[in-house]
C-alpha positions as CSV (number, residue, x, y, z in Angstrom):
1,M,27.3,26.4,-43.6
2,L,27.4,22.7,-42.8
3,S,27.6,19.8,-45.1
4,K,24.4,17.9,-45.3
5,D,26.1,14.5,-45.6
6,L,25.5,13.9,-41.9
7,P,22.5,15.0,-39.7
8,V,22.5,17.8,-37.1
9,A,21.5,16.6,-33.6
10,A,20.1,18.7,-30.7
11,Y,19.9,18.1,-27.0
12,L,17.3,19.6,-24.7
13,R,17.1,19.1,-20.9
14,L,14.6,20.3,-18.4
15,S,14.5,19.6,-14.7
16,T,11.3,18.2,-13.2
17,R,10.7,21.5,-11.4
18,E,11.0,23.5,-14.6
19,Q,8.6,21.2,-16.5
20,T,6.1,21.6,-13.6
21,K,6.4,25.3,-13.4
22,D,6.1,25.9,-17.2
23,P,4.3,23.2,-19.2
24,N,5.3,25.0,-22.4
25,A,9.0,25.2,-21.7
26,L,9.9,22.2,-23.9
27,E,8.0,23.6,-26.9
28,S,9.8,26.9,-26.4
29,H,13.2,25.2,-26.5
30,L,12.2,23.2,-29.6
31,F,11.3,26.4,-31.4
32,R,14.7,27.9,-30.7
33,V,16.4,24.6,-31.8
34,R,14.5,24.4,-35.1
35,R,15.4,28.0,-35.9
36,A,19.1,27.5,-35.0
37,I,19.4,24.4,-37.2
38,A,17.9,26.3,-40.1
39,D,20.3,29.2,-39.6
40,I,23.4,26.9,-39.8
41,G,22.1,25.2,-42.9
42,G,21.0,21.9,-41.4
43,D,17.8,19.9,-41.7
44,F,15.5,19.4,-38.7
45,D,15.0,15.7,-38.1
46,E,13.0,14.6,-35.0
47,R,15.0,11.3,-34.9
48,F,18.0,13.3,-33.8
49,I,16.3,15.6,-31.2
50,F,17.1,14.2,-27.8
51,T,15.3,15.3,-24.6
52,D,15.7,14.4,-20.9
53,I,13.6,15.7,-18.0
54,M,15.9,15.2,-15.1
55,S,18.8,16.7,-13.2
56,G,21.9,17.7,-15.2
57,R,24.1,16.3,-12.3
58,R,23.1,12.8,-13.4
59,S,25.4,11.0,-15.9
60,D,22.9,8.2,-16.6
61,R,20.4,10.3,-18.5
62,P,19.1,8.0,-21.3
63,N,18.9,10.4,-24.2
64,F,22.1,12.1,-23.2
65,L,23.9,8.7,-23.4
66,K,22.4,8.2,-26.9
67,L,23.7,11.5,-28.0
68,K,27.1,10.8,-26.6
69,S,27.2,7.5,-28.5
70,L,26.4,9.3,-31.8
71,I,29.3,11.7,-31.1
72,E,31.7,8.9,-30.4
73,S,30.7,7.1,-33.6
74,K,30.9,10.4,-35.6
75,S,27.4,9.7,-36.9
76,I,26.4,13.4,-36.6
77,I,28.1,16.6,-37.8
78,A,27.0,19.0,-35.1
79,V,25.1,19.3,-31.8
80,V,22.9,22.2,-31.0
81,V,22.4,22.9,-27.3
82,R,22.3,25.5,-24.5
83,L,25.6,24.8,-22.7
84,D,24.1,25.0,-19.3
85,R,21.6,22.3,-20.4
86,L,24.3,19.9,-21.5
87,S,25.4,19.1,-18.0
88,R,25.7,20.5,-14.5
89,D,28.9,18.5,-13.7
90,G,32.2,20.3,-14.3
91,G,34.0,17.0,-14.8
92,M,31.5,15.9,-17.5
93,F,32.0,19.3,-19.2
94,H,35.7,18.7,-19.4
95,E,35.2,15.1,-20.7
96,L,32.8,16.3,-23.4
97,S,35.2,19.0,-24.6
98,K,37.9,16.3,-25.2
99,L,35.2,14.2,-27.0
100,F,34.3,17.0,-29.4
101,E,37.9,17.8,-30.1
102,R,38.8,14.2,-30.8
103,T,35.8,13.4,-33.0
104,G,35.6,16.7,-34.8
105,V,31.8,17.0,-34.2
106,K,30.9,20.7,-33.8
107,L,29.1,22.2,-30.8
108,Y,26.7,25.0,-31.4
109,D,25.8,27.2,-28.4
110,L,22.1,28.4,-28.6
111,N,22.7,31.3,-26.2
112,K,25.6,32.8,-28.1
113,G,24.3,31.8,-31.5
114,R,27.6,30.4,-32.7
115,F,29.9,27.4,-32.8
116,I,32.4,26.8,-30.0
117,D,36.0,26.7,-31.3
118,F,37.9,24.4,-28.8
119,S,41.2,25.3,-30.5
120,N,40.7,28.9,-29.4
121,P,41.9,29.3,-25.7
122,E,39.2,31.9,-25.0
123,D,36.4,29.7,-26.3
124,W,37.8,26.7,-24.4
125,G,38.2,28.7,-21.2
126,E,34.7,30.2,-21.5
127,Y,33.2,26.7,-22.1
128,Q,35.0,25.3,-19.0
129,S,33.8,28.2,-16.9
130,T,30.2,27.6,-18.0
131,G,30.5,24.0,-16.7
132,I,32.0,25.1,-13.4
133,N,29.3,27.8,-12.9
134,A,26.6,25.3,-13.8
135,E,27.8,22.9,-11.2
136,K,28.2,25.7,-8.6
137,E,24.6,26.7,-9.2
138,S,23.4,23.1,-8.9
139,R,25.2,22.7,-5.6
140,V,23.7,26.0,-4.2
141,I,20.2,24.8,-5.1
142,S,20.9,21.4,-3.5
143,R,22.1,23.0,-0.3
144,R,19.0,25.2,-0.2
145,I,16.7,22.2,-0.7
146,R,18.5,20.2,2.1
147,D,18.2,23.1,4.5
148,R,14.5,23.5,3.7
149,N,13.8,19.8,4.1
150,E,15.7,19.7,7.4
151,F,13.4,22.5,8.7
152,T,10.4,20.6,7.4
153,R,11.4,17.5,9.2
154,H,12.0,19.5,12.4
155,Q,8.3,20.7,12.2
156,G,7.0,17.3,11.4
157,K,5.4,18.4,8.1
158,I,5.1,16.4,4.9
159,Q,8.3,16.6,2.9
160,S,7.3,15.2,-0.5
161,G,5.2,12.6,-2.1
162,N,1.5,11.9,-2.2
163,P,-0.3,11.1,1.1
164,P,-1.4,7.4,1.5
165,F,-5.0,6.3,1.1
166,G,-7.1,7.7,3.9
167,Y,-5.0,10.9,4.3
168,R,-4.5,14.3,2.7
169,R,-2.2,17.2,3.1
170,S,-3.5,20.0,5.3
171,T,-3.1,23.6,4.5
172,E,-0.4,23.8,7.2
173,G,1.5,20.9,5.5
174,F,0.7,18.1,7.9
175,Y,-1.1,14.8,7.3
176,E,-4.8,14.8,8.2
177,P,-7.7,12.4,7.6
178,R,-9.4,12.5,4.2
179,P,-13.1,12.3,5.2
180,E,-14.3,10.5,2.0
181,Q,-11.7,7.8,2.4
182,W,-11.3,7.4,6.2
183,A,-14.1,4.9,6.7
184,L,-13.0,2.8,3.7
185,A,-9.4,2.8,5.0
186,R,-10.6,1.5,8.4
187,S,-12.7,-1.2,6.6
188,A,-9.5,-2.2,4.7
189,I,-7.7,-2.7,8.0
190,A,-10.6,-4.7,9.5
191,L,-10.8,-6.9,6.4
192,F,-7.1,-7.7,6.6
193,L,-7.2,-8.4,10.3
194,S,-10.1,-10.8,9.8
195,S,-8.3,-12.9,7.2
196,F,-4.6,-12.0,7.4
197,S,-4.6,-12.3,3.6
198,T,-3.7,-9.4,1.3
199,S,-5.2,-11.1,-1.8
200,A,-8.5,-11.8,0.0
201,T,-8.6,-8.2,1.3
202,V,-7.9,-6.8,-2.2
203,R,-10.8,-8.8,-3.6
204,A,-13.1,-7.6,-0.8
205,L,-12.0,-4.0,-1.2
206,K,-12.7,-4.2,-5.0
207,E,-16.3,-4.9,-4.2
208,L,-16.3,-1.7,-2.1
209,G,-14.9,0.3,-5.0
210,V,-11.3,0.5,-3.7
211,E,-8.5,-0.6,-6.0
212,F,-5.3,-2.1,-4.5
213,T,-2.8,-4.8,-5.5
214,P,-1.7,-7.3,-2.9
215,Q,1.8,-5.9,-2.9
216,G,0.5,-2.3,-2.8
217,L,-1.8,-3.2,0.1
218,A,1.1,-4.7,2.1
219,G,3.1,-1.5,1.5
220,W,0.1,0.7,2.6
221,L,-0.5,-1.4,5.7
222,K,3.2,-1.0,6.7
223,N,3.3,2.8,6.0
224,E,4.3,4.7,9.1
225,V,1.8,7.4,8.2
226,L,-1.0,5.1,9.3
227,R,0.6,4.9,12.7
228,G,0.4,8.6,13.2
229,N,4.1,9.2,12.2
230,T,5.7,11.1,9.4
231,P,8.5,9.3,7.6
232,Y,11.3,11.0,5.8
233,L,14.1,10.2,3.3
234,I,12.3,7.1,2.1
235,T,14.6,4.7,0.2
236,N,13.1,2.3,-2.4
237,K,14.3,-1.3,-2.3
238,K,13.3,-4.0,-4.7
239,T,9.6,-3.7,-4.1
240,A,7.1,-1.1,-3.0
241,G,6.3,-3.2,0.1
242,D,9.9,-2.7,1.3
243,R,9.9,1.1,1.4
244,V,12.0,1.9,4.5
245,P,12.1,5.4,6.0
246,S,15.5,6.4,7.4
247,Q,14.0,9.1,9.7
248,I,10.6,9.1,11.4
249,K,8.9,12.0,13.3
250,C,6.5,10.3,15.7
251,S,2.9,11.4,16.7
252,T,2.5,14.2,14.1
253,H,-1.1,13.5,13.2
254,I,-4.2,11.3,13.9
255,P,-3.3,7.6,13.4
256,L,-5.4,5.3,11.4
257,L,-4.0,2.2,13.2
258,T,-3.6,1.6,16.9
259,E,-0.2,0.5,18.0
260,D,-1.5,-3.0,18.7
261,E,-3.1,-3.3,15.3
262,A,0.2,-2.1,13.7
263,Q,2.2,-4.7,15.5
264,T,-0.3,-7.5,14.6
265,I,-0.2,-6.4,10.9
266,E,3.6,-6.3,10.9
267,R,3.9,-9.7,12.5
268,A,1.3,-11.2,10.1
269,L,3.0,-9.8,7.0
270,S,6.4,-10.9,8.2
271,Q,5.2,-14.5,8.5
272,K,4.8,-14.6,4.6
273,R,2.3,-17.4,4.8
274,T,1.7,-19.2,1.5
275,R,-2.1,-19.3,0.8
276,R,-4.0,-20.6,-2.1
277,D,-6.4,-17.7,-2.2
278,H,-6.1,-16.6,-5.8
279,R,-9.8,-17.3,-6.4
280,P,-12.6,-14.9,-5.2
281,D,-14.6,-17.7,-3.5
282,L,-11.8,-18.5,-1.1
283,L,-12.6,-15.6,1.3
284,I,-14.0,-17.2,4.5
285,P,-16.4,-14.7,6.2
286,L,-16.3,-16.5,9.5
287,S,-12.5,-16.8,9.7
288,G,-11.3,-15.9,13.2
289,F,-14.7,-16.6,14.8
290,V,-14.5,-20.4,15.0
291,W,-13.1,-22.1,18.1
292,C,-12.8,-25.6,19.3
293,D,-15.5,-26.6,21.9
294,R,-13.2,-29.1,23.6
295,C,-10.2,-26.8,24.3
296,P,-9.3,-23.1,24.2
297,S,-7.9,-23.3,20.7
298,H,-9.0,-21.6,17.6
299,C,-9.9,-23.5,14.4
300,I,-8.2,-23.5,11.1
301,F,-9.8,-24.1,7.7
302,I,-8.4,-26.6,5.3
303,G,-9.9,-26.7,1.8
304,W,-9.8,-28.9,-1.3
305,Q,-11.7,-29.3,-4.5
306,R,-13.6,-32.2,-5.7
307,H,-15.7,-32.5,-8.9
308,G,-15.3,-28.7,-9.4
309,I,-16.8,-27.9,-5.9
310,R,-14.7,-26.2,-3.3
311,H,-14.9,-27.8,0.2
312,R,-13.6,-26.4,3.5
313,T,-13.5,-28.0,6.9
314,A,-12.6,-26.5,10.3
315,Y,-10.1,-28.3,12.5
316,C,-8.8,-27.5,16.0
317,A,-5.4,-25.9,15.6
318,A,-4.1,-27.8,18.6
319,H,-4.5,-31.0,16.7
320,R,-2.0,-29.9,14.0
321,K,0.5,-29.0,16.7
322,N,0.0,-32.5,18.4
323,S,-0.9,-30.8,21.6
324,G,-4.6,-31.3,21.1
325,C,-7.6,-31.8,23.2
326,G,-8.3,-35.4,22.5
327,G,-10.8,-36.0,20.0
328,A,-11.5,-37.4,17.0
329,I,-11.3,-40.2,14.6
330,E,-12.7,-39.2,11.3
331,G,-12.3,-36.3,8.8
332,H,-13.4,-35.3,5.4
333,G,-11.4,-35.3,2.2
334,K,-7.9,-36.4,1.4
335,T,-6.1,-33.9,3.6
336,A,-8.4,-34.6,6.6
337,G,-8.1,-38.3,6.2
338,K,-4.3,-38.0,6.5
339,M,-4.7,-35.9,9.6
340,G,-7.1,-38.4,11.2
341,K,-8.9,-35.6,13.0
342,L,-12.5,-34.8,13.4
343,G,-13.5,-31.7,11.4
344,T,-16.6,-29.6,11.0
345,P,-17.6,-28.7,7.4
346,Y,-17.7,-24.9,6.8
347,H,-21.1,-25.0,5.2
348,L,-22.6,-26.5,8.3
349,I,-20.9,-23.8,10.5
350,E,-22.3,-21.0,8.4
351,S,-25.7,-22.5,8.2
352,A,-25.8,-22.7,12.0
353,V,-24.7,-19.1,12.3
354,I,-27.4,-17.9,9.8
355,Q,-30.0,-20.0,11.7
356,A,-29.0,-18.5,15.0
357,L,-29.2,-15.0,13.6
358,C,-32.6,-15.7,12.1
359,D,-33.8,-17.1,15.5
360,R,-32.5,-14.1,17.3
361,A,-34.2,-11.8,14.9
362,V,-37.5,-13.5,15.6
363,E,-36.9,-13.1,19.3
364,I,-36.2,-9.4,18.8
365,S,-39.4,-8.9,16.7
366,L,-41.5,-10.7,19.3
367,S,-40.0,-8.7,22.2
368,E,-40.7,-5.5,20.4
369,S,-44.3,-6.5,19.8
370,V,-44.8,-7.1,23.6
371,G,-42.7,-4.0,24.6
372,A,-39.9,-6.0,26.3
373,S,-36.4,-6.9,25.5
374,P,-34.7,-10.2,26.3
375,A,-32.1,-10.1,29.0
376,I,-28.7,-10.4,27.5
377,E,-25.2,-9.5,28.5
378,V,-23.9,-6.5,26.8
379,D,-20.4,-5.2,26.0
380,T,-19.6,-1.6,25.3
381,P,-18.3,-0.8,21.7
382,E,-14.8,-0.4,23.2
383,A,-15.0,-3.8,24.8
384,I,-16.2,-5.4,21.5
385,A,-13.1,-3.9,19.7
386,L,-10.9,-5.3,22.5
387,K,-12.4,-8.7,22.1
388,Q,-11.7,-8.7,18.4
389,A,-8.1,-7.7,19.1
390,I,-7.9,-10.5,21.7
391,H,-9.1,-13.0,19.1
392,R,-6.4,-12.0,16.7
393,Y,-3.7,-12.2,19.4
394,E,-4.9,-15.6,20.5
395,I,-4.4,-16.8,16.9
396,L,-0.9,-15.3,16.6
397,A,0.2,-16.4,20.1
398,M,-0.1,-20.0,19.0
399,D,3.0,-19.4,16.9
400,D,4.7,-16.8,19.0
401,P,4.8,-17.2,22.8
402,D,6.2,-13.7,23.1
403,L,2.8,-12.3,22.5
404,L,1.3,-13.9,25.6
405,G,2.2,-10.8,27.7
406,V,0.4,-8.5,25.3
407,L,-2.6,-10.9,25.2
408,N,-2.9,-11.0,29.0
409,K,-2.8,-7.2,29.1
410,K,-5.6,-7.1,26.5
411,R,-7.7,-9.4,28.7
412,N,-7.2,-7.2,31.7
413,D,-8.2,-4.1,29.7
414,L,-11.3,-6.0,28.6
415,A,-12.2,-6.9,32.2
416,L,-11.9,-3.2,33.2
417,L,-14.0,-2.0,30.3
418,R,-16.9,-4.4,30.7
419,S,-19.9,-2.7,32.2
420,P,-22.9,-5.0,33.1
421,D,-25.4,-2.2,33.2
422,A,-24.4,-0.4,30.0
423,V,-26.9,-1.1,27.1
424,S,-25.4,1.0,24.3
425,E,-27.1,2.7,21.5
426,S,-24.9,0.7,19.1
427,L,-26.4,-2.5,20.4
428,E,-29.9,-1.3,19.9
429,Y,-29.0,-0.2,16.4
430,S,-27.5,-3.6,15.6
431,R,-30.6,-5.3,16.9
432,E,-32.8,-3.3,14.6
433,R,-30.5,-4.0,11.7
434,L,-30.5,-7.8,12.4
435,A,-34.3,-7.8,12.6
436,G,-34.5,-5.9,9.3
437,F,-32.1,-8.2,7.4
438,S,-33.6,-11.4,8.6
439,G,-37.1,-10.2,7.8
440,T,-36.1,-9.9,4.2
441,P,-36.8,-13.2,2.4
442,G,-33.6,-14.7,0.9
443,F,-31.3,-11.9,2.3
444,W,-28.5,-14.2,3.6
445,E,-28.6,-16.3,0.4
446,R,-28.1,-13.1,-1.8
447,A,-25.4,-11.5,0.4
448,N,-22.0,-11.8,-1.1
449,L,-18.9,-12.8,0.8
450,T,-17.8,-9.3,1.7
451,E,-21.2,-8.3,3.0
452,R,-21.4,-11.4,5.1
453,L,-18.0,-10.8,6.5
454,I,-18.9,-7.3,7.6
455,L,-22.2,-8.4,9.1
456,Y,-20.7,-11.4,11.0
457,R,-18.2,-9.0,12.6
458,E,-21.2,-7.0,13.8
459,F,-23.5,-9.7,15.0
460,V,-21.4,-12.8,15.8
461,D,-19.2,-13.2,18.9
462,R,-17.8,-16.8,18.6
463,V,-18.7,-20.1,17.1
464,F,-17.7,-23.3,19.0
465,C,-17.4,-26.6,17.1
466,N,-16.9,-30.2,18.2
467,G,-17.4,-32.5,15.2
468,R,-21.0,-32.0,14.1
469,S,-21.9,-30.1,17.3
470,I,-22.0,-26.4,16.7
471,R,-22.7,-23.7,19.3
472,V,-23.1,-20.0,18.3
473,L,-22.7,-17.0,20.5
474,L,-24.1,-13.7,19.2
475,R,-23.4,-10.1,20.2
476,V,-27.0,-9.0,19.8
């Protein structure tokens, strides 16, 4: 029997696989520990029951280190444990045997139901053999897992981890689209490509019922799975956005991103632009649609706050690069005054767009009443998508001339896709939607920023500004 001057400690360890396979495994071990402590005359104290759920090959197990510290300080009289649970490292077994001998703390083996006598050569040898066999078994399992993972990578199947948003694991083990998330995932990509802001995209997605953090969204957008590839052996760096796969199996499933979209996203995220967009009202629905009417340059928006009201003004991007199109003398606000460039207030731009949409809706309604449709130029849905990509590349090409080759290729693809005699069903559907929206009193005033962004992408082609002169081109 043990003296009760010092407490009896116990150590339990389960691997993650064991805990998943048997949720009651820990309770079963605790029952055996409680009974063993009572048999040797000790008192069960939960403060001295240490549990780790991780591999025994690891020497940095938190509760194992706490137990080791108590042994070194001689704060306990005995340790109750299954020897193969103590460690799966032969060297660590040998180190612990010396520690028990030096401190005089007793070691009780649950499997044999007795204390280990390290002064007895047979007990010492049996203890060391247990450590060697435990390490051997661990190495065999590790080798088996490596072989299985290598075969999995050869097949292009999912090795481990949860599929990213928009995907699920198929019955065969490959990535496949998750139907209930696929459209939302595409919307997330469209929202980011329209603003190039993770924070603004996160706020817009929240209104659609999708939760992301800016850092998590950046990591998701850079995930190789979205490009149709399966990554393996992912190593975590400092942040989730820097997860880098060391091996990639290409073209294993349906991609969520086109290669051009992936390159645009990668380039936009690598620029690490500093944006003051921590407030929900800083999302600009017409961002990417506004162009200078004096030169082929896009417009940028500069904002400031006065008397609690947020103001935004569009300026030709060429002016900021001192390669501009001539122009302008006056501006608005402190920032604009310093620039000395003519700008167009955003509220005037959006008012002009809404007015153009309402006027077009009236034309559509009148044409339907007389059974005729106005003659307009029409792009196919594929051409519309290409035009949107061209707009994005034109913006990025201002800072990176290397993109001009890709931009020209996109323009050639657009010329090939355009079909003057193709009046698509999607256009008719958009015309009907526009007429319905504009026929509802106060619709545009009640629409939130995210709703307007999505609708503008459907109905608006470009907006050209020159000071107070605003020209709107629509897709319908």
